[in-house]
N, C-alpha and C positions, 0 to 999 in steps of 0.2 A: 337609336336614331340613325346610327351609321349604316345599320343593316338595311334600312328601308330605302336608302338612296339608290342602290342597284335595281331594286324592284320598281321604283318609280321611273327610273331611266328606261328599264325594260318595257314598261307599259307605254311610255311615250314613244319608244322606238316602234312598238307594235302598231300603235295608232298611226304613226307617220308612214310606216310601211304599207298600211292598208287603208290609208286616208281616202283614196278615190272610191273604193268599193263602199266603205262605211258612209261616206257622204251621200253617194247615190242611193244607198238603201235608206238612209235617214230621210232624204227628200221624198223618196217613194212613199214611206210610211206617213209623212206629213200630208202629202197630196192625196194619198189613198184615203186617209181618215177624212180629209175635207170633202172628197168625192162622196163618201158614204153618208156623211151628215147632210150635205146639200142635196144629195140624191134622194134621201129619205124624205126631206122636206118637199122637194119637187113632186115626188110620187104621191104624197098625201094631198098636196094641193090639186093635182090632176084628178085624184079620186073624188075630192069634194066638187070639182067642176063637173064631174060626171054624175053628180047627185048621190054619191055614196057617203053615208055618215061614218063609215068605218075608216079608221086610219091604222097604220102599222107602226110598230116601234122600230128602232134602228136594227135590232136583231131580226125582226120580221122582214124588214127590207132586204137584209142580207140573204134571205132565203127566197126572195122574189125573182121571177124571171126577168124583171126589169133590171135589177142589179147584175145578175149573172150575164145577161146579154151585153150591158154597157161595159162591164169589166173585160170580158173575154173577146169582145169585138175589137177592142183596142189592143189587147195583148197579142191577139192573132196577127195583126198587121206589123207589130214591132218584131215579133219573132220571125215572120216572113222576111222582113227587111234585113235583119241581121243574118239569117241563114243564107239568103240569096247573095248578100254582100260578101260573106265569107267565101262562097263558092265562086262568084264572078271575079273577085280579085285574085283568085288562084290562077285564072286563065287569061283575063283581059287586062289591058293596060290603058293608062291615060298619060300621055307625055306631059311632063311638067307638074303633075299633081302629087301632093304628099301622100295621097291615098293609094297610089299605084306602086307596084314593085318596079325596080329599074328595068328599062326596056332592053338595053344592050349588054347586060351582065346578069349573072346568076345571083339570085337573092338567097340568103341563108335558109329561108323557108322552103326552098326547092331541093335542099340536100336530102338524099336518100338516107333515112335513119339506119338502114341496114349496113351502111358503110362507115358509120360513125364509131368512134372509140367508146366503148361501154365502161362506165365507172359506177361506183356505189350510188352516186347521185342521179344516174340515168333513170328516167321513169321506168317502172316495172314492165309495162307492155313492150317497151323497146328491148329490154333484156330478155323478155319471154319469146319474142319473135313470132313467126307463124301467123295464124289468123287473128291472134290477139293484137299484134302490131298492125295488121291490115285494117282492123276495126278502129284502133286507137288513132291512126294517122288521119282518119276522117271523122273523129269523134265529135269535134266541135260543131261541124255542120249537121251531123246526125242529131245531136242533142237539140240544136235550135229548131230543126224541122220536126222533131218529136213534140217539142213545146208548141210549135205552130199548129200542128194537126190536133193536138189536145185542146188548144184554145179555140180552134175552129169548131170542133165538136161541141164544146161547152157554149160557144156563141150560138150554135144551132139549137141546143137544148134550152138555153135561157130565152132565146129569141122566140121560139115557138110557144113557150109559156106566156110571154108578154103578148104575143100576137093573139093567142087564144083568149086571153083575158079581155082584150079589146073586142074580139069577135063576139064574145058572150054579152058584153055590155051593149052591143048593137043587135043582139038577137040572132047572130050568125053562128053556124056550127063550128066546132073546134076542128083542127087539122092535125095530122101527125108530123113528127120531125122530118120524115122523108119528104112529105109534101111541102113542108116549109122551105127546105133547102132548094126547091125548084121555083120558089116565088121570086119575083123581081125585087121585093123588099129585102130579102136576105142578101142577095148579091149586090144591091145598092149599098147596104150597110157595110159589106166587105170591101167593095171597090172604092168607096169614098175614103176609106182609111188606107188601102193599099196604095192608091195613087199619091197620097200625101207623103208616104214613107219614101217612095222612090224619087219624088221631086226634091226631097230633103237630101237624099244621098247624092243626086245629081248636082245639087247646089254646092255641097262641100267638095265633091270631086273637081268641079269646074272652078269654084272660087279659090281653092287652095293653090291653083296654078299661079294666080296673080296677087293674092292677098296673104297676109302673114299674121300669126299670133305668137309673139315672142314667148318662149318657154313651154309651148304646147307641143307634144309629139304629133298632134294632128296637123301641124304646120311645118313647112320647110324652114330652115334657118333664114332669118330676115334678109340677109345679104345674098342669098343664093339666087342665081338667074331664074327667070320665069320658066324657061323651057327645059331646065334640068329636072330630071325625075329622080327623087330620092325616096327610099323605103323608110 
């Protein structure tokens, strides 16, 4: 019994140390499952409204253009938002916002890793130097933009499948992916999500100048003056 105590404590410590990521992933799975079930029901209802007696299972829905488009249309905008936010906050400032680096002083993120003291805990790319370090110091933005372009491509693939299904139901010819990405519908689907992401970013950047959330790293300390900028 005594031996299990450190193990239980270790598990609790791991959960606590990774609580934010675990909670976000858990919420993602819950909402994603809800999206799949409700999406399949909506898809089948629309099929019946178009006079089709055939319905699809949940697994069949996962392979449909409708599901692929709906999923990656949203992921695309999220990764674009995060990628742009990472890059823009490296160069731009907002006085008084918790989302901005300090304006009149150097931030820790600006330090050149080549001049830092190397230890055993230093990330391997920093110890390796050269092109590996050059890639690593921009790896977060690179990863987010790779995810954005992959999601954008899958949005196009799923979108053209859904578009062509509707075209065939109306007796119209199918089109290619390349043709689809030149349509107003494809760009409307993208822009309606992109604009919402950036208005959300603008909201937190602006509101965090004047409003607070005690205990959150996305907020300045409650008693800090509005015009002070803290990283």
